[in-house]
C-alpha positions, 0 to 999 in steps of 0.5 A: 418401805413402799407398800409390798415390803409393808405388805411383806414384813407384816406378813413374816412377823404375823406369821412368827409372832412368837419370835416378833413378840419376844424381840419387839417387847424384849427390846421394848423393856431394854430400851425402857429401862436404858431411857430411865437410867439414862434421865437420872444419870443426865440430870446426876451430870447437869448440876450447876448447868442452868446457870450462864455463867458456870464455866467462870463461878468458883467455890474457894475451898480449904485444905489443912495440913497438921504437924502429923501430915492428916489432910483436912479438906473443907468446903469452907473458907475464912470470913476475911477472904471476901473483903480481903481480897477483893481488887488484889487479883486481875483475875477477880471479877466477883466474889460474894461469902455465905454463913449457914443460919443454922436453925432458925425460929422465923415468925410472921405474928402467931404463925411460926417455924423453925426453919434450917434452909437458909443462909447469910449471903453477900450482896454480890451472891445473886449476881454470882449465881444465877438464881432467878427470882420471881418477885424484887430485884436480884441486883439490890435485893441483899444490899441493905441490912435486915433484908431476906429473900425467901421462896414462893413456899415460904410466902405462901407458909408465912403469908398465903400471899405469892408475893409479899415484897415489902411485907416483914418476918421476924428472926429468932423473935429479935430482929425484923427482916424485910422481904425484898425478894421472892425466889423463883422455885430451885432447881433440883439440879442445885448443889446449894438448897435453900429456902431463904436468903438474908443480907450477909450485913445483918449477920451477928457473931453468936456470943462465945466464939473466940473469932470475928469477921477480921479471921483469916483462919476460921473456916466456917463460910462459903465463898464463891467467885467470878473470874473474868472470861478465860482467866486461868482458875489455876494462875489464880488458886496459885496466888491465893496460896501466896497470900496466905503464906505472906500471912502467916511466914512462919507457918511450915503449913499455911491452909491452901484454897483450892479452886473449884469450877462450879459444874464439880462441886456436885460429883467432886466434892467425895472426902470435902467436910462440911464444917457447917453440916448445911443443906448442900447436895452431893453425888457420888460420882462412883455411882453415876459412872456405875449407873451408866455402865448398868445403862450400857449392859441393858442396852447390850443384852437388849441389843444382842437380844434383838440381833441374835433373833433377828438373825436366827428366824432370818433363815424363814425368809429364805424362800420369800427372798428367792420369789422377791428376786425371780419377780425382778427385786435387786440386791439393793432392794431385799437389802434396803427392805430388811435394813429398813424394816429392822429400822422401822422396828427398833424405833416401834420400839423406842415409842412404846418405851417412851410411853411407858416412861412417862407411865411409871415414872412417877412411880419409878422416881419415888421408890427410888427417891429420884427429885426431879420432874419428867417433861418433854424437855429433860426427854429432848436432852437425851434424845440424840443419844437415844436416836443414835443409839437406836440406829445403832442397834437397828443397823447392827442387828439387821446388817448381816441378815440383810447381807446374806439373804440379799446374795442368796442364790435363786434356785438354792432360796427356792428350794429352801436348801441354802445354810443360813447359819454359816461357822462365822454367824454360829461364832458370832451368836455364840459369842454374844451369847457368852458376853450375856451370861457375863453380864448377868453373873456380874449383875448378880454379883454386883447386887449381893456385895452392894446389898450386903455392904449397905446391910452392914452400914445399917447393923454396924455397931457405932460404938453408941446408942441411937435406938429410942432416942429422940433428936431435938433442934431448936434455937440455940438461945432457947434451949440454953434459956430452958434446958435445965428446967425441961431436964429436970422436969423429964427425969421425974417420969421413969421412961426417961433413960437420959437427957443431953445436949451437944453443938454437933449431932452424932452423924454430922461432920464435926468441927476441928481445932489444934491439940497441943501436948503442954509438955511438946512445942506448938511444932507438935501440934496436931488436928483434932475433931471436936463436939461441946456436950454436956454432963449427961452426954456419954450416959445418954448416947450409951458411950462407953468410958473406958477410963477416968470420969464424965463431966461432973458439976461437983468439979467447978473447973470442968467447963473451962479446964477439963478436957475427955479424949476417945481412944484414938486420940490418945493413941494419936498424941502418944499417951499410954495413960492420959488421965491427968495429963495436960494439953492445950486446945483450941487456944482457949483459957489456958491448958485443959485436963484430961479427965476421961477417955472414951470408947471410940465411936463413930461420930461421922458415917461409916464412909469415914474411920473414926479419928482423933476426937475430943469433948469439952462442956458448951462454951457457947449456946447448944442447938440439939437435944438427946432425949432417951426413953426406954421401951414402951408407949412411943406415941405417950412417950411423945406426948410427955415430951412434947407437953413438958416442953409446952409447959415450960417455955411457954409454948415454944414450937419444937421440932423432933425427929427419931435419931435413927431416921436421921442416920438412916439418910447418911446412906440414902445414896447407897440405899439409891444406888442399891435399889437402883442396881437391884431392879434393873439387875433384874431387868438386865438378867430377865431380858438376857433370859428372855434371848435365851429363851427365843434362841432355845425355842428356835433351835429346838423347832428347827432341830425336830426332825434330828430330835426324832432321828435320835428317839428312833435310835433309842435317844431318852428323854434325859440324852436329850435334855443335855443334848440341848443345854450342855452347852450353857454349862460350858458358856457359864464357866467361860462367862464366869472366867471373863467377868470375875477379874472385871466385876471383882475390880469394879466391886473393890474399888466402889468399897473403898469408898467406906471405911467400913466394908465387907470383905467379898467372898470369892464363893459370891461369884460361882453362887451367882453363876449357879443362880444363873444357870437355874434362871436359865434352865427354868427358862428353857426346860419345858420348850426342851422337854416338851419336844423331846417327849413328842412321838418321832412320827411327828416329829419326822413329818415336819421334813 
């Protein structure tokens, strides 16, 4: 813009400062919301992109289909895979396996803590997945037995030294581990979240396990491969599948390998089970898509507001445009001036929006639970999209008034008699308003449904009691050694209602095995999920026993010959009266007798339906213990628990948390989605109301003479009020008709992700429309009544 045009634009904005403020403020807030969601979506889509070889790296998952057609897909693989296929396939460049450490104790003399974010990893792991080391050699750090690579946080925690290369950490009070590397901070967009890696050659099979590292069926490991450039992953997958068919030619349902690219792991692993229950980050593609829709809707509303108000107030420029033409301005000069002004305003709003993002990001990220940090690099990644969007908004909003004003007849322009709002412009404005209203109704309905679903998940009866239960996690060996004495000491206190232990905690994935009735052949074997639990597990967790009995020390055969099943498993096995029936389970110690049937309970999250499950007494050491207290003084109860444990174990560390807190984490993704949808829906609806306010304000001001004439002819305030608002009722009805099928379809698809879901009542949609009507009336009523109450003589003088 030249100096004259700049002055002209500035004077116009000052003269119409109310509309200019609405325009600039609305677009700024819209762009701020757009940037925030875009940053989050960009982070979600960028997982594992920092690996330079990401296109060639894959994780080997496996699916299993039982004789009933049930398919279980796991992210895990057998231990023999890595050594068994090396050198057999020309596509394969490198392969590495990992084993989750579970809860372990790391110590440096008196400094000791439980850690559970670690893996045993093959020597090639850091060569396949390119995690940087601050110190040490990634190519050799995991070569030797008893080697460990740790994060800088652990280095400071145990040694107060950022690079303690060559120093020693003790694992589980027994194995000395030499520190051979210090990891650079793990990016927040890595699906693997860990604090340390121990060389795989250090790993030993725990006591009680019936498999070893030569097993092709024990799905308890993670396997990553790097294929040679240009290799076809589908062909490699088919060759792996053929390899497994050859290993077990008589099996009609061999395990099926699934070769999954590194870039797909984070967002495309829904429904896949992690048998290890390790720290693997997993996203939700639907949530990302939903937020992308929300950000587009916010942008549309902000853009429509900007466009509508820009078009509306263009009528104020008729005379000034005529003067410009008299002074020699050409059509292209006027067109270029108005388009440039629109671009300037849009990018001015963008600069303010960027400043607001930096200002409010720390608060927003804390509330939303975002893990990534904001920086100019992250902003730079979104810059091309943001610039393109701003250019589109500025051109679309500015081109119509620019073309119209540039073509005005000079005489009519100077008289101010040109009818700027043609039929097409009027129709366009109405279309944009209807779309805004449809978007607002959809967002209100979505917010209601998502909030109700999350509330339903958090309050649904899961079949067990989690209130006043403390979950303790520790070394399996330590727990086994001290459990009986600790339990006896704790039960002396009346506030302790139950105490038990298990291999897996409720809410996490349970391992699976094969179960078969003894009166049926192997072709009738079926998949079943299981847990190892102690004698008082059902009492402690409040799980209802439907038939038979629980485990008891009075029956010496219970540890090896008894099994308890849930109601689903009884139906699954076709047993009407299961008590006393025998089954083969886990190929262990001969057949087991069903001694009890418990009511179904949600041992996993409510994303999954209740599957057939069985429980047996522990045959390996356990790492989880549950303590149920009566309602009372929580601090005293925790003090009792900690002091008793310290006395029994001679000050062995204890790690605990409330079971309710852990279960809340199961729905953290949905809570984040709900929070973001709520916040940005309010933002979008506020922008829509702000835009309507601006349009109504302009419309009222331009119809003052008409209002005056109507009042002179006897119109009352009520009729004048409905003159302005009735069109919005028609528009809302049309918007509701347009949005209901779309939003209902999208919400139904989202609810399909949950095995347990609310039913969408059709009342939600008219309720959303009524709420929007109320918001609109609150927004515009004051301005309408303000004009309607003015003396008609004063209104007629506005001519």
